[in-house]
DRENSE-907390 format. One record per residue: x, y, z of N, C-alpha, C, O, CB in turn. Coordinates in steps of 0.05 Angstrom, whole numbers, plus 5000, padded with zeros to 4 digits. Glycine has a CB too. Layout:
% DRENSE-907390
XYZXYZXYZXYZXYZ...
% end
This chain:
% DRENSE-907390
157256385672155356595664156656875666158256925683152856585682155857045647156857315647155857475671153657415681156057455621157357665680156557845701154858075692154158255707158957955716154158075666152558285655149958315670148558125676152058235625149258565675146658625688144458615667144458765647146758905701142558435671140358405653138158605659137858695682139258115653136658675639134458865643132158745659130958875676133358965616131658485655129458355669130058065672131657945657126758395654128857935691129057655695127657505671128657305661127957565722125357615663123857485642122457695625121557895635121857285653122157635599120557795581118357615570118857395560122257915558115857705572113557565560112557735537111957975541111357525582112257615514111257755491108357685486107757455479112957695465106557875491103757825488102257865514102957745535103257545478100258045514098758105539095858005537094058125547098758405543095557775524092957645524092757455548094357475567092457485498090857265547090457095570092856905573093456825596087956935566094156825552096556655554098756795568099956685587097356565527099457035559101557185572101057255601102857245618102057445557098557315607097857375634097957125652098657145675095057505636097256895640097456645655100356585662100856505685096256415639102156625643104956585649105956775671107456705688106656615623105057025669105857225689104857155716106257185736104857505681102357055718101356975744102956745755103556735779098356885741103756555738105356325748108056415757109156315777105556115726109356605742111856715751111656845778113356805795112956915730109556995782109157125808108856915830110056955852106657305807107456705825107156485845109856365852110356285874105256265835111656355832114256245836116256445848118556365854115356155809115356685853117156885865118757045845120557195852118956755884118157005819119557155798117957415793115857405779119956985771118857635804117257885802118258075780116858245771117358025829120858035772122058215753121558115724123358005712125058245758119158155715118558085687117158315673115858485686116757835686117458325647116358535630114558405609115358205596118558715617112158505606110258405586110158605563109358835567107458355598110958525539110958695516108458635498107958395493113558665499106958835490104558805474104558995451105059235455102058845492104058895427104159065403101759245401101859465389104358895378099459165412097059325411097159545433099059565448094459145415094959705434095059935452093659865479093260045496093660165440092959615483091759525508091959225510092659095491088759625510091259115533091458835538088958685528086958815520091858775568089058425529086658265522086958095498085257925493084358445518089058135482089557965459087257975439086458195431090057685468086257745431084157735411081657875420080057965403083557445404081257895446078758025456079158335457077158475463078057925483081458425452081958715448081858785418080658985410084558805460083158615402083358665373080658635360079958805343085358475360079158435368076558385355074258515370073958485394076058085353072658675356070358805368068158845347066659045348071059075382067958655329065958675308063158605320062958485341066658485284061058695307058258635316057758335318058558185300056158765298056558245340055957965343058157805357057757565361055357845317060457935363062657785375061857665401060857805419065057975378062357405405061857275430063657025431064756935411058857185432063956915455065556665457063956445444061456445443066156605487065356235434063956005423064355765441063755535433064955945395065255815465065455615487064055745511064455975516068455535493062355595525060955705548062855845566065055745572059355485563062056085576063856255591064756135618066956205627062456515597063155955629064055825654066555655649068055595668061855655666066955575624069355415617071455585604073855545608068555195597070655795589072555975576073356195596072756425593071356095550074856115616075956295637077856135654077755885654073556425654079456275670081356125688079655985709077856095721083356325701080355725714078955575735079455695763077755675780079755285734081855815766082455925793081456215796081756325818085555925796080256325775079156595777076456615763076256745742081256805765074456475773071856475760070556745761070956895780070056255772068956805741067357045741064356965744063256855726067757215714063157025767060456945771058357115756055957055757059756945800059257325744057457525733057157535703056457735691058157795743057857315689057357305660054457355655052757245668058357035648053857515635051057585629049557365614047157335617050857845614051057205599049956985583051656735586053956755594049657075553050556515578052256265578054556305559056856225565050556025569054056425535056156495516056556795517055056945503055556385487058356895533058557175538059457335514060957235498060457225561058457575511059357755489062257825493063357835515057658005486063557895470066457955471067258175490069358155502067358025444065558375493066158595511066558505540068158615554063958815510065058295548065358195575068058045578069258045600063058005582068957915557071657785558073757995561075757945575072157605533073458215547075358435549075358545578077558595589074658665529073058575590072858665617074158465636075558545656069958715625073758205631074857995648077958005646079357975667073857715639079058055622081958085619082958315636085058295649082658125590081558535636082358765653082258705682083958785697080559005647080258555690079958465718082458295727083558335748077358305723083158115709085557945715088058115718089558075737085957735692088458295700090858465701090958635727093058665738090958655677088558725735088458895759088858725785090458795802085859045761087458505786087558335810090358225815091258215838085558105809091758155794094358035796096658235791098958155788094657795777095858485791097858705790099758675766102158685769099458715816098558645743100158605719100458845701102358865686098958385702098659045704098759275686101459425688102559515668096459465692102459455712104959615715107359475703109459595700105459665745106959225695109159075682108759055652110358925638109458795694106759185642106159175614107059425599106859655610103159135609107959395574108559615556107059565530107259345519111659645551105559765521103959735497105259875473106960045477101159845502104359795450105459915425108259835419109659975405105260215427109159605430111859505426111759275406110659065413113259425453112859305383112759095363115458945363117559055354112259205334115458705373117858535375118458425347116758305335117658315396120958455339121658355312123558115313123757965294122958575296125058085335127157875336127957825364127958005381129557955318128657575370129857505396132157315391131857125374127757385416134357345405136757185400137957095427138257265445138757335382138756845428139956735452142956775451144256725431139356435455144156875473146956905476147956675494147456675518147757185489149356485482150156245497152356295517152656155537150956025478154056495511156256555529155156695555155856615577158256745516153456895551152357035573149856905585148956975607151757315566148656715570146256575579143956765584142856785606146856405604143256915563140957095564139857135536141057075516141757365577137357235536136057305511136157605506135857765525133057205512136557685481136357955473133857985455133657865434138958055458131958145464129558185449129658455435130158665448127058175468129358455409129558705393126758795384125358635371131458665370126159035389123559145381123959345359126159455355122059285405121759395344121859595322122759865333121759955354119059615309124559995319125560245328128360225340129560425347123760365348129359975342132059935351132459865381134659825390133660165345130259865396130559815424131359525429130359345416127859875439133059485449133859215457133359175486133959345503136859165450132358935494131758865521132958595527132658415511128658865527134458565549135658315556134158185579133058315596138658345563134057915578132657765600133757485601134757375581129657765595133557365624134457085627132456895614133356685603134757025657129956955615127856775604126156925584125557165587126156665627125356785563123656895543121156725540121256475538125056915515118756855540116256715537114756845513114357085513114456725563113956685494112356795472109456705477108856465479113356685444107756905479104856855484103357025463101557185471104056935513104056995438102957165417100357055406099257175387104957185395099356845417096656745409096756585383098556615366094856975406094756415380094556255355093356425332094056385309092756005360091556605339090156755319090957055322089357215331087056725322093457105315094457375319095457515294095957755294096757365339095757365272096757475247094557475226094257265212099357325238093057685222090857685203091757615175093857695166089457955204089957475161090557405133088857575115086357585117089957105128090157725097088757885077089357775049091557805040089558185080087357655036087857535010088557744989087457964989085457375000090457684972091357874952089857824926091057734906094457854948087257874926085657834901086558034880086958274887082657854907086857954855087458144834085458374834083058324834087658004807086358614833084658844831083558954858081959144858082458784814084258824880083058914905083859204912082359344925083958724928086159284902087059564907085459764890085660004895090059584902083859664871082259854855079359884865077860044855082159754826078659724886075959734896075360014907076860124923075559524918073160124897072560404904071060434930070860654941070960534882069960214940068360234965070060194990072560224989066160024965068760125012070160085037071059795040069459615033068360165061073459755049074459485055074959465085076459625096077059415038073759275098074059245127074858955134073458765126071359325142077058925147077858665157076658635185076558825200080958625158075758395192074358355217076158425241075158485263073358075219078758405238080558465260081158765262082658855280083258315257080158915244080559205244077859345239077459505221082659295222075959265256073159355252072759655257074059765275071359195270071059775241070360055245067860075263065660025253069960205218068260135288065960145306063960355296064660575289066960215335061360275297059260455289058760455259057060605249059860725298060260285244059860285214056960215208055960015218061860095201055760375191052860335184052660195157053460305136051460605184051459955157051059805132048359885119047659775098051159505137046860055132044260135121044460235093045960425087043060345139042960115074042860205046045260115030045460185006042660495045047059965041049559885027049359605016047859435026051959915045050859564994051059294982053659174993055859244985051059314951053258985011055558875025056358605014054658455004055058845055058858545014059958275007061758185029063558325038061358284979061257945039062957825060064457595047063257415036061357735085067157605050068757385040069657215064071057305081071257485024068756965064069456785086067056685101065056835104071356925105067156435110064956325125065956165149064955955156063156145107068056265162069056145186067456235211065356345208072056205190068556175234067156235259066456535262064356605272068756145283068356705254067856995256065557075238063757225246070357155248065556975213063457045194060756945203058657085200064056925167060656715216058156605226056856795246054456815247058556325238058556915263057457115282056757375269054757505277059557155304058257465250057957725238055857745217054357945216060657815226055557545200053657565178050857625186049557795173053757295163049657505207046957575214046657865222044557995218045957405237048757985234048658265242048658445218047158645217051158335260050258385198050358545173047658515158046658715147052658465155046558275157044158225142041758385152039958445137043457935143041858465178039658615189039458895177037359015176039958645219041759005168041859285160042359325130041359525119043959425176043859145118044759195091042459185071040459035074046858985083042759345050040859335027041059065014038958945007041459565007043458975010043858705000046458595012048258745019044058694969046558325015048958195026049457945010047757775007048558135056051957924999052757684985055057555002056957685008053757744956054657305009056657155024058156975005057056804992055256985047060857035004062556874986063756645003065356685021064857044974062856404996063756165011065655994995064955894973061255995020068055965005069855774993069555495004069555294989072855874996069255485031068955225044066655245064066655425082071655145059064755065062062555065081063554985109065654865112060254865072062055065130062855015157060654865172058254915167063555285172061454685189059454545206058554735228060154855242060754285218055854755229054654935250052654775265050854645254053355185236052854775292051054625309049454825326050255055328052554425328047154745337045554935352047055055376048754925388042954795362046455295382047755445404045755465427043855615426048755725395046155305447044355305471045255535489046655505508044455025486044355775481045156015495042756155508040556135498046556215475043256275531041056415545042256605565044556565574039156205559040756805573041756985594041956835621040256665627039857235597044056895636044356775662042856955682043657185687047356735670040756855695039157025713040757135736042657005745036756865724039957365746041357485768041557305793043657285805039957745776039357165800039556975823041756765819043056695838036956845827042156675794044256475789046956605792048756485803043956345761047256845782049756995785050457025815052756995823049657265771048457105830048857135859049556875873051256865891046357265873048356655863048956395874051856325868053356225885047156185862052756375843055556315835057456475852059556385860055956375806056756735858058456905874058656805903060756815916057557195873056356715914056156635942057156355947058356295968053356665952056756185927057555895929059255825905058155705886055055715931061755885906063555825882063455535873063855485850066355895889062755355891062655075884060455025863060654845847062154905909058355185864056155155845057155225816056455075797053855345852058755435814059755505787061855295779062155235755061055785788063355195798065354985791063954745780064954615762067054915816061654675792060154445782059154495753059254315737057754385801058154745748057354805721059654785701059254705679056155095720061954865710064354845693065054555687065654485664066754985707064854385707065454095703063453975683064253825665065253945730060954045685058853935667059454025638059453865620056054015676059954285635060454385608062954275596063054205573060554685608065054265612067654155603067253865594068453775574069754175625065753715609065353435603063953405576064553225560063653295625061953575571060553565545062453635522062453495501058153755545064053835526066053915505068053685501068853635479067454175512068753565523070753345522069653115506071152995490071553255550067153055510065952835495065952895465066552715449063052785504065353145458065353225430068253215418068653115396064253505426070153315433072853335423074353075423075552995402074453535440074252935445075852685447074652455431076052325416076152605476072052415435070852185420070352245391070852075374068352095434069352485385068552545358070852625340070752585316066552755358072952735352075152845335077752685339078852585320075653145342078652665364081252535369081152235367083052105358082252615396078852115374078551825372076551745350074851565354077651705399076651885328074851845306074751555297072651445292075552025283077151435295077351165284075750965302074550785292080251075282075951005328074550825346071650905351070050735359076050815373070951155347068251245354067051395330065851615334068351435379067351285307066251415283063251475284062451685275066851235258061651295296058751365299058251625314056351765307057351135312059851675334059551925349060052175331058652375333061451935372062052155314062652365295060352405275059452625269065252315280059352175265057152185246054552305259053052435246056651915235054252245285051852345299052052655301050052785297051652225327054452755306054753045307054253175280052953385279057653115316055153045259054553145232051553145226050553325213056152985211050252935234047352915230045853135245043953245235046252645239046853195269045653405285045853675270043953825269046953425313048253725259048753975245046953985219045854195213051653995237046653765206045053755181042053805188040653945174045353485166041153675210038353715219037854005227035754115221037753535242039854125240039654405248039354585223037754765223042254495263040954525202040754675177038054635163036754825154043054605158037154385162034654315148032254465161030454545146034154015148032354495187030154635200030154935195028155065199030354575230032455035187032755325185032955435157032255665152035155415201033855275138034255365110032055245092031954995090037055295100030455415079028255305063029055195036028054995027026255535059030955325023031655254995033555014995035555005008033055494981032754814979034254564978037154604967039054484978032854364960037454764946040054804935041854954954044254894956039854954908040755144968042355294988043255105010045555125019040655525000041454925019042354725039044654555029046554505043039954545047044454475004046554314992049154464991051354354998045854224963049054724984051454884982052654935010055154965013050855154969051054945030051955005058052954755072053954775094049755125074052654515060053354265073056354205067057054175043051554035063057954175087060854105083061153835069059453655074062354115109063253805054063753545041066153405054067453235042064353585011066653485079068853365095067653275122065453365129071353555099069053115137068053015162067953225184069453415184069752785171066053195201065653375224068253375241069253155248063253285241069253615247071653635263074253695248076253765261072053385279074253655222076653725206077354015209079654095211076153645176075254185209075454465216074054505243072254355249074354655194074854705257073454755283070554825277069955025263074854985298068654665287065854725283065054965300066455045318064054485290062755075294061855315309058955285316057555105307062355575293057955475333055255465344053755715335054855935337055355435375051355675325049655905319046755825315046255605304050756045293044955995324042055955319041056145297038656125290040555995345042756325288041756535269043156525242042056635223042256805281045456395239046956395214045356275191045056415170049556245218044356035194042955905172040456065163039856085139042255625180038956175182036456305176036856555158035056635144035056395202039256665159039956895143039456845114038657025099042856985148039956595105039856535076036956505066036556445042041456285071035056535084032256555075031356835068029356875055030356445097033057035075032357315071032657385041034457295028034057495088030857555032030857645004033357804997034257804974028457814998034557935017036858105011039557965014041658085012036858345030039457705019041957545024042257335002040357194996041957415052044657314991045357114971047856964979049657084991045657234943048056704973050456544978051756504951050556404932049656274991054356564949055956534925058156334930059856384947057056814915058156114915060255914919062255904896064055744897058955644922061956084877063856094855066556214864066656374882062756264832068656124852071356214859071756504850071056574827073456034847072856674867073356954860075656964840077856864845073957114885075157104818077257134798078757404803081257414803076057134770077257614806078457874811076358064822074058004824079757994785077358294830075658504842075858754825077958844818076458564871073458864818073359114803072759344823072459304847071159104781072659584812072059814829069359794842068959904864072260074812067459664829064659664839063659384846061259354850062859784819065459194848064458924856066458704853068858754848062058864840065458454855067158214854066258044831063958004826066858054881068257944816067757784792068757504797071057464805069157904767067057304793067857024797068956904771068757034750065456854807070056664772071356544749069456494726070356494703072656284757066856464731064956414709063956674698062156674681062656244719065056904706064257164695062057304710061357534703063457124667060957174731058857304747059957534762062057514775057557094766058557764761059458004776057458074797055058094792059858234757058458094822056758174844057458464852059658514860057157984868055558644849056058924855056258954886054658834901053859104844058159114894058459164923059859434927061459524911060158934936059059564949060459804957061759784985063059974994058560044956061359554998062859495023063759205022062259025017061059545048066359165025067558905024068658835052070358965063069858895003067558625064068358535091070058285088069158075077065858475109072458295098074358065096074257915123075457985142077258165091072757695122072657505145074457275138073557045139069757415152076957335132078757135120080657015140082556865132080357275098080257065165081656925185084557005189085257235186081556635179086256805195088956865204090956675189090256465180089256825234093356775187095556625176097056485199098656615212097456805158096556235203097856105226100656005220102556075234096155865235100955855199103355695195105655845181107955775185102755445181104956045165107056185150108456395167110856435166105956315126106856535184108056765199107456755229108456925244107057025188105756565238104956565266106656385283106756415307102056485268108056195271109655995286112556035279113455905260108755715280114156195293113256395313112456655299112556685275115556445333111456845316110457095305112657285298112257495285108557225325115157235307117457395300119957205300119756985310117857635320122157305290124457135287125657065314126157245331126557265269126256815319127456725344129856555338129556345324125356575362132256635347134756495341135756365367136256505387136856685329135956105367136855965391139755895391141456035378135255715395140455685405143255595407144255495380142655385364143555375428146755535374148055455349146755585325146855475303147955155346145455815329144355965306141755845295140955925273146255985285140455665310138055545299135855745298135155875318137155305316134655785274132455965270129855795273129355615258132556095241128355865294126055695301124055675277123155445271124655815325123255895265121355885243122355715220120955555209120656165234124855755213126055605190126255315197125655145180128855715183127055255221127354975230124654835229124454605220128554955258122554965238119854845237118954805208117854595201117855025252119355005191118254985164119854805146118754675128118155265152122554795151124154615135123854325143124254135127127054695136123254285169122954015179120153955188118253965172124853965203119853905214117153855225116554045247118354125262116953565235114054125249113254295272113154125297111853915297110454435266114454215318114654055342115354225366116654435363116753835338114454135389115154255415114554055437112353945438113654525419116454015454116053825476113853915494113854135505118753795492111853735498109553795515108154055506106654185521110353815544108754135480107454375470108454635482107054835483104554365473110954635493111854885507114854935505115655175507111154865535116554735501119454795499120654655474119454475463120854695525123054755466124254655441127254615445128554785458123754865418128354395435131254345437132854575424131954685404132054075425135054635435136854845427135755135431136755325420137554805397133655145447132655405455132455415485130355385497129755455442134755465498134855475527133155695539132855915526137655495537131955655562130555855577128355985560127856225562132456075587127055825543125055925524122555765527122555515527126055915495120255905530117655785533115855895511115456135509116355835561114755715494113055805472110255705477109655465475114155695444108455885485105755805493103955745470102155575472104556025510104355875447102855805423104655645405106155765389101656065409104555385407106555225393105254965384102954905391108955155412106554815367105454565357104854375381106254355400107454425338102654235378101654035397101154145425101254005445103753815399100454405426099954525452096954555458096154555482101254785454095354585437092554655442091054405452090954195438091154765416089854425476088554205488085554265493084954475503089854125514083854075486080954125490079954335471081254405451080454195518077554435477076354645460076554915473076255125459073454585455077154935498077555195512080555255514082055085523076255195540081355485505084155565506085155565534087555535539084555845493083455605554084355615581085355345592086955335610082055715599084455125579085554865586088554865578090154765594084054635571089154965555091954985546093555165564095755085573092055095517092555395570093955585587094655465614096855475624092355845591092555345627093055245654094855005655096354965674090355185667094754845634096654615632099454725630101254615642095954445608099854925614102555045611103555175636105955175642102655235587101655295651102455415677103455195696105355235711100055565689102154965695103054735711105854655703107554595720101154495709106354645677108954575667111154765677113254685686108954555636110555025674112455235683113055195713115355215721111355515677110955155729111255125757113054895764114854915782108655095771112654665751114254425757117154465748119054395762113054175744117554585724120254615713121854815730124154755737120054715685120655045736122155245752122555155781124555225794120755515751120654995791121054885818123454705819124954705839118554735826123854545798126154365797128754525795130754455807125954165774128654735779131154905776131855025803134155035811130755135756129755115818130255225845131455015863133355075878127655345857130354775862131454555879134354495873135954435891129754305876135054515847137854455839139654695842142154665841137854365810138454925846140155165847141155255821143355375819142455125866139655205799140555275772138655495761136555545772140555035753139455615738137955825725137555785695136555955681139156095730138355545686138155485658136955215653137555025667140955505644135155205633133954945626133854925596133855115581131054925638133954675587133554615558132554335556133754145567136254665542130454295541129354025537131353865520132553975501126554035524131553605526133453435511132253365484129853355480134153185527134053315464133153225438131652965440129652925426135653185419132452785458131252525461128352555471126552425460132852355481127952715492125352755503123452885482121052805480125452925528124453075467122853205447122053005425119753005417124353445435123952845416123352655395121252445404119552365389125952505386121552355429119652155440116852275442114852145436120552055467116652535450114052665452112852695424110452655421114252935466114452775405113452805377112452535366110352525354115652915359113952325371113052065362110451985375108651875362115251845368110252035401107751965416105352125406103152005402108152005446105752375401103552545392102752465364100352445358104452845392104652405347104052325319102452055319100552025304106552295303103351875336102051615338099151645348097351525337103551425357098751815369096051855380094151985361091751935361096252015406095252155343093552305324092752125300090952205285095052545314094051895297093451725274090551645273089451595252095251485275089251615297086451535297084551765297082051725300085951355321085552005295083852245296082452285269083152155249085452495303080552465268079052525243080952645223080452625199076752715248083152765232084952905213086352705195087052765172087053055229086852465205088252265189086552025182086851905160090752165204084651945199082951715193080351795179078951625169082351575219079752055179077352145167077852275139080052255129075952345184075852405129076052535103076252835107074252975112073652475085078652945106079153235111080353365086081153605088080953275135080453225064081853325040080953605031082553765022081653135018078353655033077253905022076654115044075454315038074753845007077654065068076754235091078254505092077254695103077254095116080654525080082254765082082454865111081955095117081054985064083054675128083054735157085654845167087854765158082354475172085455045185087955155196089254965215091455015225087355425210087954735221089254535238091654405223093454305235087254315245091554415196093754295180095854505172095154725163092554165155098354435176100454615167101154575138099854415124103054585184103154715128103854695099104954425091105254365067105854915092105654255111106653985105104353785105104753545100108753905125101953885110099653705111099353555138097753365140099853505089100753645158100653525184098753685202098853935202103453495197097153545218095453685238096953705264096653535282092653525241098553915267100353925290099554145310101254235325103153975280097054235309096254445327095154325354095854425375094054615315093654115352092254005376094053795390095453635377089653885368093853795416095053585432093053355434090853385443095853685461093853115425091952895423091552745449092052505452092952695402090552895469089952785495087452905507086553115498092352825515086252775526084052895540085053115558087353135563082552675557083153285567083853505584085153405610087253515618081353675591083953205622085053105648087852995644089553045661083152895660088252835623090952715619092952935613095352915621090852505597092153135598093953355591094853505617097253545621092653555572092953575634093653715659095353535676097253635689091053795674094853285677096453095693099253085683101153095698095152815694099553055656102253035645103853285648106253275653102052955615102453515645103953775647104953815676106853965680102154005639103653685695104553715723106253485733106953475756102253745741106853295715108453055724110352955703111252725705106552835732111153115683113053025663115652955676116353065697113453245641117152765665119752685677121652925678122253045658121052455661122652985701124453215705127053175690128353365683125053255734127852915685130252865671130052915641131952885626131152575676127652995632127253065603128653335598128853415574124353075596129553465618130953725615133853705625134453545642129553945630135553865612138253905622138354165637137154365628140353895599139654175660139754415677142654495680144454335682138454355705143054765682145754865685145655125701147755245706147154905657
% end
C-alpha cells in the first residue's frame, strides 16, 4: 500500500437515511474519519427534496423509521413529509453527523487506485477527495425524470416538477394539468383539485390504490410509546407483519399464492367502486396488469376527486404541448396554464449508479451493468470494486419499508468490517464466484414472483430495467434478509 496520506478513511455520497445509516454503523465500528457529501443544501434525501402539498409516507411511520431509534411522537399513523424531515434532523444531531456533512457538493466521478488502494472522488468544480472506502447512498429515487414532450419549451404557463415544488403556489382560478398517476400524483392531485378552476389528469398507466387506514395518533398513545418503548416495538411488529404478508405472499410468491394477489386486486377494485360514480371513469382507472407489478399506493381521497365537476381524466397519449395547453394524438386539446410534472424518476439510465464509478482494471460500473446484467452481491458489493459499498443497488430493496433495506445493509457492513479487523486487513472485494451464485439464487427466487409469473407487460414499472429484468427487489422475506446480511459466508470476500 502507498504511504500517501488520505483525506478521509471513508467518503459517503448522500445524506439521506441510507447515508446516515452507513455513517452510524461506521461510528459503531470505530471509524470516525468519514465525510458525507450531499448535492442538496440540507440533509434528508427525498424528504428534503420533496415538499409538495399532501406529501406523506406511504408506509406506517412506526415501520418507516430506524428500529433502533423509534420516534414516539409521530402525529399520524402515516406521518406527513415534514415530520420525516424533522426525524432526519434528529438522527443527524443525536449521532453527531452534521459536522461530517458537506452540502452543495455534486459528485461526478469516483475512481479506484489499485496501486495505492484508495478511491479518488471528483466533485464538480475540480475538487478531489481521497478515501480508503467509498459508499454510495444516493437513493433509489434521486434522479428526476422530465419527459421531453415536443413543444414543452413553448408552454407559456408555469411548469412545476414535483421534486422542485414552489412552496405557497396558488392554484386558485388556474387551469391545471397533471402528467402522471404514480404514488406522488395520488397524494398531490386531491390537493390541487381543492383549489384549481379546472384540473385534467393525464394518465398513461393506471395505478392500484388500496384504502389508507390512517388516523391521528392520540397524545396518550404517544406518551405510552415514549414511556414504554416495547409498546411501539409491538406496533412495529404488527405493521411489518401485515406489509410482509402483502409483499411476500402477494408479490414475491405470486405463483404459489395467486389467490392472495387476486384478493388484493379485488380490494382495490371495491375501494374504487365505492368512491367513483362514473362507470367509464372506473374502467379507465382500473389497471390492466396484476397487482404488485408496480408499487401500489394508499389513498382515501384520490378516487373521489374524479367525481368533481372541475376534474377530468385524460387517457389519450400526449402528442405535443402548445403555448396554452396539451394536445393528444387524436387532436384533443386541453387548455392549461399550469403544468405539473408528476413523472417520477429515472432509475436505470442514470441512477445506477448516480455518477461514474471506475473500479479495478478500468471497469465502469454503469456501463458494466447496462451492457450485461444489473447485479450486486447481497445487494451491496460488486466484483472488481474493492472497498466499495453501494447501498442503492440491484437486488438490495427488501420489504416495503426502505429502513428494512438500510438496516440489513448496516448488518452486512458490521460483519464485513469486523472480519477485516479480526484479520488485520483494510481491503475487501467480493469474489466473482460468490457474486455469480447470489445472482443465480436471486434470479431463481424471483421466477415465482408477480414480475415473471404474472401479467406485468403493460405496467411500465420502475421495478423493471431496460433489459426487462426486475432487479430492484431482493426476493426474500424481511427476517431472512436480515439474517443473511448478518451471517453471509465470510469467505465470499477476499481480504488484503
